[in-house]
C-alpha positions in Angstrom: 0.0 0.0 0.0 1.4 3.4 -0.9 2.7 5.2 2.2 3.6 8.9 2.9 6.5 9.1 0.4 4.5 7.6 -2.5 1.5 9.8 -1.9 3.7 12.9 -1.5 5.5 12.1 -4.7 2.1 11.8 -6.6 0.9 15.1 -5.0 4.0 16.9 -6.1 3.7 15.5 -9.6 0.0 16.4 -10.0 0.2 19.8 -8.4 1.7 21.8 -11.3 -0.5 20.0 -13.8 -3.8 20.4 -11.9 -3.4 23.8 -10.2 -5.6 26.4 -12.0 -7.5 23.8 -14.1 -11.3 23.8 -14.0 -13.2 20.6 -13.6 -15.9 20.2 -16.3 -17.4 16.8 -15.6 -17.1 13.7 -13.4 -17.5 10.2 -14.8 -17.8 6.9 -12.8 -17.6 3.3 -13.9 -20.6 2.4 -11.7 -18.5 -0.2 -9.8 -18.1 0.1 -6.0 -14.7 0.7 -4.5 -13.4 0.2 -0.9 -15.6 -2.1 1.2 -18.0 -2.5 -1.7 -19.2 1.1 -1.3 -20.5 3.0 -4.4 -18.8 6.2 -5.4 -20.9 9.2 -4.6 -20.8 10.8 -8.0 -23.5 13.3 -7.1 -21.3 14.7 -4.2 -18.2 14.7 -6.4 -20.0 16.7 -9.1 -21.5 19.1 -6.6 -18.0 19.9 -5.2 -15.9 19.8 -8.3 -17.8 20.6 -11.5 -17.4 24.2 -12.6 -14.7 24.9 -10.0 -11.0 25.5 -10.4 -8.4 23.4 -8.6 -6.4 25.6 -6.2 -4.2 23.1 -4.4 -3.0 19.5 -4.4 -1.3 18.2 -1.3 -1.1 15.3 1.1 -2.4 14.5 4.6 -1.0 11.2 6.0 -1.6 8.7 3.2 -4.4 10.7 1.7 -4.2 12.9 -1.4 -6.3 16.1 -1.2 -7.4 18.1 -4.2 -8.8 21.4 -3.0 -11.1 23.5 -5.2 -11.7 27.3 -5.1 -14.6 27.0 -2.6 -13.0 27.4 0.8 -12.1 24.1 2.4 -13.9 22.0 -0.2 -12.4 19.4 -2.4 -11.7 15.7 -3.1 -9.9 13.1 -1.1 -8.3 10.1 -2.7 -6.9 7.0 -1.0 -4.9 4.8 -3.3 -5.6 1.5 -1.5 -3.2 -1.2 -2.7 -3.3 -0.8 -6.5 -4.7 2.7 -7.0 -3.2 5.0 -9.7 -4.0 8.7 -10.2 -2.8 10.3 -13.5 -3.6 13.2 -15.8 -3.8 12.0 -19.4 -5.1 13.3 -22.7 -8.9 12.8 -23.1 -8.3 11.1 -26.4 -5.9 8.5 -24.9 -7.5 5.1 -24.2 -8.5 4.7 -20.6 -6.6 2.0 -18.7 -8.5 -1.1 -17.5 -10.1 -0.7 -14.1 -10.5 3.1 -14.5 -13.3 4.0 -12.0 -13.4 7.8 -11.6 -12.5 10.4 -14.2 -12.5 14.2 -13.8 -12.7 16.0 -17.2 -10.5 19.1 -17.1 -10.6 22.2 -19.2 -8.1 22.1 -22.1 -8.8 18.5 -22.9 -7.1 16.5 -20.2 -8.6 14.0 -17.7 -7.6 13.1 -14.1 -8.1 9.4 -14.0 -8.3 7.1 -10.9 -7.7 3.4 -11.8 -7.7 0.6 -9.2 -7.5 -3.0 -10.2 -8.3 -4.4 -6.7 -10.7 -1.6 -5.8 -9.4 -1.1 -2.2 -8.9 2.6 -2.8 -11.6 5.3 -2.8 -12.5 8.8 -3.9 -14.8 11.1 -2.0 -15.9 14.7 -1.7 -15.4 16.8 1.3 -17.3 20.0 2.2 -15.1 20.9 4.0 -12.3 18.3 3.7 -11.2 18.9 7.3 -14.6 17.6 8.5 -14.1 14.1 6.9 -13.8 11.6 9.8 -10.8 9.8 8.3 -8.8 13.1 8.1 -9.9 14.4 11.5 -8.8 11.2 13.2 -5.2 11.4 11.9 -2.3 11.9 14.2 0.5 14.5 13.5 2.5 14.4 10.3 6.1 13.3 11.0 7.6 15.7 8.5 5.7 18.8 9.6 3.7 18.5 12.8 5.7 16.2 15.1 8.6 17.0 17.4 10.6 14.8 19.7 8.9 15.8 23.0 5.5 15.1 21.5 6.6 11.8 20.1 8.1 10.9 23.5 4.8 11.7 25.3 2.8 9.7 22.8 5.1 6.7 23.2 5.1 6.9 26.9 1.3 6.8 27.0 1.1 3.6 24.8 1.1 0.0 25.9 1.5 -1.3 22.3 4.7 -2.6 20.7 6.5 0.3 19.1 5.9 -1.1 15.6 2.2 -1.3 16.1 2.3 2.2 17.7 3.9 3.7 14.6 1.5 2.0 12.2 -1.5 3.4 14.1 -2.5 6.4 11.9 -4.1 8.0 15.0 -0.7 8.3 16.6 1.5 9.2 13.6 0.0 9.8 10.2 1.5 8.4 7.0 3.7 5.5 8.1 3.3 2.0 6.8 5.1 -1.3 7.1 8.0 -0.4 4.8 9.1 2.8 6.3 8.4 1.7 9.9 10.8 -1.3 9.4 13.5 1.0 8.0 13.1 3.6 10.7 13.3 1.1 13.6 16.4 -0.4 12.1 18.1 3.0 11.8 17.1 3.8 15.4 18.3 0.4 16.5 15.0 -0.4 18.2 13.5 -3.9 18.1 9.9 -3.9 16.6 8.5 -5.7 19.6 9.8 -3.2 22.1 7.0 -1.7 24.2 6.4 1.8 23.0 6.7 3.2 26.5 10.2 1.7 26.8 11.2 3.5 23.5 10.0 6.9 24.8 13.5 7.8 25.9 14.8 7.3 22.4 12.2 9.5 20.8 14.7 12.0 19.3 16.7 9.2 17.5 13.5 7.5 16.4 12.1 10.8 14.9 15.4 11.5 13.1 15.2 7.9 11.7 11.6 8.3 10.6 12.3 11.6 8.9 15.4 10.2 7.2 13.6 7.2 5.6 10.6 9.3 4.6 12.7 12.1 3.0 14.9 9.4 1.3 11.8 7.8 0.0 10.5 11.0 -1.4 13.8 11.9 -3.0 13.8 8.5 -4.8 10.2 9.0 -5.8 8.8 6.2 -3.7 9.1 2.5 -3.3 7.8 0.3 -6.1 7.6 -3.4 -5.1 4.7 -4.3 -7.4 2.0 -1.8 -8.3 3.0 1.7 -7.3 3.8 4.3 -10.0 4.0 8.1 -9.7 1.9 10.7 -11.4 3.8 10.2 -14.7 3.4 6.4 -14.6 7.0 5.7 -13.6 8.2 3.3 -10.9 9.9 4.6 -7.7 13.5 3.9 -7.1 13.6 3.6 -3.3 13.5 -0.3 -3.2 17.3 -0.3 -3.8 17.9 1.7 -0.7 15.9 -0.5 1.7 18.1 -1.9 4.5 15.9 -4.5 6.1 12.4 -4.6 4.5 12.1 -7.6 2.2 15.7 -8.7 2.8 15.2 -11.7 5.1 18.1 -14.1 5.0 20.4 -11.4 3.5 23.3 -9.8 5.5 22.7 -6.7 7.5 24.6 -3.9 5.8 25.7 -2.6 9.2 26.9 -5.7 11.1 26.6 -8.7 8.7 24.1 -10.6 10.8 21.2 -12.2 8.8 18.1 -10.2 8.5 15.1 -11.9 10.0 11.4 -12.0 9.2 8.5 -12.6 11.6 4.8 -12.0 11.5 3.2 -9.6 13.9 -0.5 -9.0 13.8 -0.7 -10.6 10.4 2.0 -8.3 8.9 5.6 -9.1 8.0 8.2 -7.7 10.3 11.9 -7.3 9.2 14.8 -6.6 11.6 18.4 -7.3 12.4 18.7 -9.4 15.5 22.1 -7.9 16.4 21.5 -4.2 15.7 17.9 -4.3 17.1 18.2 -6.3 20.3 15.1 -6.7 22.5 
């Protein structure tokens, strides 16, 4: 599933293409998306049609497209296989295209999702949407070490589960949590409250892996592509994620894989002692 760096990369790619463009129509495939819920085309049209896009940005793992009406816009979650691209209206639409915004000048903003785990919705205002209101602080802009320390100290969850909880810290997923914990030398199963004293190092590690992921335009393991349809290049920089059985690049010990809460966990048993 695309995480903060992937969504940020897409937002940065779309922003100069969409900013100042007027939405002329909204089309839907008629198929439901996440949790088999139908797309509310009426709400999307009410928010977008006839209005100019003023801003494209990210909140956690969500991509936000704001229109000229104050606070209103469209929120997109990519799910596991969602893709969001601007393409010429005359170009054939990709299979599994489910929502299309027709733009002035002949282009189309197209949302395609083969597995239909993503979703597109209107917000009036966006800030009132429950999924956005529930998000924790953004690690690149809203979070500092004292706040992270306090949040960790108040949690009884393992530190990995804590970081994956979007209500605690917004935007992190399995890939970047694994990488950050390795850089901070913290075992994934360490209780969050015991990691509180290491909040400054952990926050530095989180920011380093996120900024590196953005610089390399995201991590493509299977489906992710950026706003231009290109794969990200961050997979080559991963130190532990997906490298089970390979040598740790810091100490040479073999990287291990375990399953926690149904999700794969990767770590170095020597650098990340419990």
